[in-house]
C-alpha positions as CSV (number, residue, x, y, z in Angstrom):
1,M,0.0,0.0,0.0
2,D,1.1,3.4,-0.8
3,G,1.2,6.3,1.6
4,K,-1.8,8.1,0.1
5,M,-4.0,5.0,0.5
6,L,-2.9,4.5,4.1
7,A,-3.7,8.1,5.0
8,R,-7.1,7.8,3.5
9,L,-7.7,4.5,5.5
10,G,-6.5,6.2,8.6
11,A,-8.8,9.2,8.2
12,V,-11.8,7.0,7.6
13,V,-11.0,4.9,10.7
14,F,-10.6,8.2,12.7
15,V,-13.9,9.6,11.5
16,A,-15.7,6.3,12.4
17,I,-14.3,6.2,15.8
18,A,-15.2,9.9,16.4
19,L,-18.8,9.3,15.2
20,T,-19.0,6.3,17.5
21,V,-17.7,8.1,20.5
22,T,-20.0,11.0,19.9
23,T,-23.1,8.9,19.6
24,I,-22.3,7.0,22.7
25,D,-21.8,10.3,24.6
26,M,-25.2,11.7,23.3
27,V,-27.0,8.6,24.4
28,R,-25.6,8.7,27.9
29,K,-26.6,12.3,28.2
30,N,-30.1,11.6,27.2
31,E,-30.4,8.8,29.7
32,S,-29.2,10.9,32.6
33,S,-31.6,13.8,31.7
34,A,-34.8,11.6,31.5
35,P,-37.5,12.7,33.8
36,P,-38.0,10.6,36.9
37,P,-40.7,7.9,36.7
38,A,-44.1,8.7,37.8
39,P,-45.1,7.5,41.2
40,A,-47.1,4.2,41.2
41,F,-50.9,4.5,41.4
42,Q,-52.1,3.8,45.0
43,P,-55.7,2.7,45.0
44,P,-57.7,4.0,48.0
45,A,-57.8,2.0,51.0
46,D,-60.4,-0.8,50.9
47,P,-61.8,-2.0,54.4
48,L,-63.0,-5.2,52.9
49,R,-59.4,-5.9,51.8
50,E,-58.1,-5.4,55.3
51,T,-60.8,-7.5,56.8
52,L,-59.9,-10.3,54.4
53,R,-56.2,-9.9,55.4
54,R,-57.2,-10.2,59.0
55,C,-59.2,-13.4,58.2
56,Q,-56.4,-14.9,56.4
57,Q,-54.1,-14.4,59.5
58,L,-56.7,-16.0,61.7
59,G,-56.3,-19.2,59.7
60,E,-58.8,-22.0,60.6
61,A,-60.5,-19.9,63.3
62,A,-61.8,-17.6,60.6
63,A,-64.3,-20.3,59.5
64,S,-66.4,-19.6,62.7
65,D,-65.9,-15.8,62.9
66,A,-69.0,-14.0,61.9
67,G,-67.1,-10.9,60.5
68,C,-65.0,-13.3,58.2
69,L,-68.0,-15.0,56.9
70,A,-69.7,-11.6,56.1
71,A,-66.4,-10.4,54.4
72,W,-66.2,-13.5,52.3
73,A,-69.8,-13.2,51.3
74,E,-69.3,-9.6,50.2
75,S,-66.1,-10.4,48.3
76,R,-67.8,-13.2,46.6
77,D,-70.7,-10.8,45.6
78,R,-68.2,-8.3,44.3
79,F,-66.5,-11.0,42.2
80,L,-69.6,-12.3,40.8
81,G,-70.9,-8.8,40.0
82,R,-74.0,-9.2,42.2
83,D,-75.7,-6.4,44.1
84,R,-75.8,-6.9,47.8
85,S,-79.6,-6.5,47.9
86,E,-80.1,-9.1,45.2
87,A,-78.2,-11.8,47.1
88,R,-80.8,-11.9,49.8
């Protein structure tokens, strides 16, 4: 290879490396300036859910607890899409 061809090849490699480094730098700057993620949606507190958690912790004793039986009935009605007045 003559000197002129080697100089052209060197210039092409230099430009390719410069473009790669510039692209990587721009991507890193964009990642760091991204807005913070939005806070997760917190649904309102559901008293039925809290009651069901309490019943879950009671274990086998929950089967004889009137509050747990009522909570399970209400949960079942919600799941099935029934109105509480229709169930009776």
